[in-house]
C-alpha positions, 0 to 999 in steps of 0.5 A: 411381419406377423404370420396371419392365421385366422380363427379357422386355422387357429382353431384346426392348427390346435389339432394338427401334430406340429413336430418337436426339434429332436433331441440332437437339435435341443443339445446343439442348440443349447451349446450355441447359446452359450458365450463361448460354445463347446465345440467337441460336445456340439460334434459329439452331439451331432455323432450320437445321432446318426441318421444325423450326422451321416446326412450333415456330412452328405451335405456339407460334400455336395455340390451345394457347399463345393469344398475342395478336400472331402470332410470326413467327420462331424468334428471336421465340419464343425471345425472348418466351416465353424459352428454358424455354418453347421448349425443351419444344416444340422436344423435342415438335415434334422427336418427330414428326421422328424417328420417319420416316413411317408410312401408318398414322400419320396419324391417330396424330400427328393425335390426338397434336397434339390431345391437346397441344393441349387439355392445354395448355388444360386446364392454364390451365382448371384453374389450373396454368398453370405446367404448360402447357408440360408438359402440351403436352409430355406430350400429344405424347409419350404415346403416343410408344411406339406408332411405335416398335413399329410400326417394329418389328412390322409387325402393330402395325398391327392394334393400332393399326387396334383402338385406334378401337374398342377400349379401351387396357386390352384392347389392352395386354393384347394388347400385352403378350401378343404382344410382352412389352411395352407401348408405355407402357415404350417411350414412358417408356424412349424419354423417357427416353433423350431426357431428358425430365424424370423426371415425364415419363417417370413419367407416360408409364409409368402413362399408361393406369393407371386404378383407384387410381393417384391414390392409390397414391403412385406419383406427386408432387402434380405427376405426379398433375396431369399425368395428370388433365390427360392424362387429361381431354385424352384424354377430350375428343380421343376424342370426335372420334377414339374416342367408345366406347372413349373413354368407356369409359376416361374412365368407368373414372377419371372420378370418381378425376380429379374428385376429384383436382383437387376439383371438382364435376360441375357445375365439371368441366362448366363447363370442358368447356363452356369449351373446347368454345366455345373451339373452336367460337370458332376452327373 
């Protein structure tokens, strides 16, 4: 699947500043591509960026990744979890660092971090532990087009302000009318520029699709699994941040998600209850 960009979108997107990958990520990426990556060099590159290294440690010790013993350093994280697991986390936290500061984005990042945490936990609850790292990274990147559009269009704050009371089905129509593109398209292009896995680009692009997306053939098995995980994670997060529009969005996709994972209502409710119980225990 290729991202479908109209001529009008291409014209607009040539003007929008999609942030480049930060230097830390470029260094880690270059080392990661070597036949025998130097773990010490990777840990040193991450540690040299205080904001990214602190965020990486916060993530690996969070409820999303459930470690029996606390990880105290980036080098320990790389040695314990392995580069394959740490690299997606570095990319995820580097995104936030690259976006700059906007007062309007404080709740946005809280929301994204909670979606990322739920995504990782849901992947394990659905016995798709191999998708945990991708699910976490997707949770953080899924709305990444929003800060890009906010940086370019000052009036995008109007749309951001409405998302707590309005479904994204309505807001995306508003985006297209105002800017001739949407945050999902911009987010997918950002994911492409940051060299995220192709499946991640695809899921971000389709992240607000509803009826028929799981049977459309647009996504492979892994992509459909990640999209389903993301839909559940957003539903659970929406209960805290935007309950009414979140319930509307979930109602539009709930049956398809449950069918995709071959669950019945009781099994799904048991998973939600387990996650809620974990939340209460960690409070």
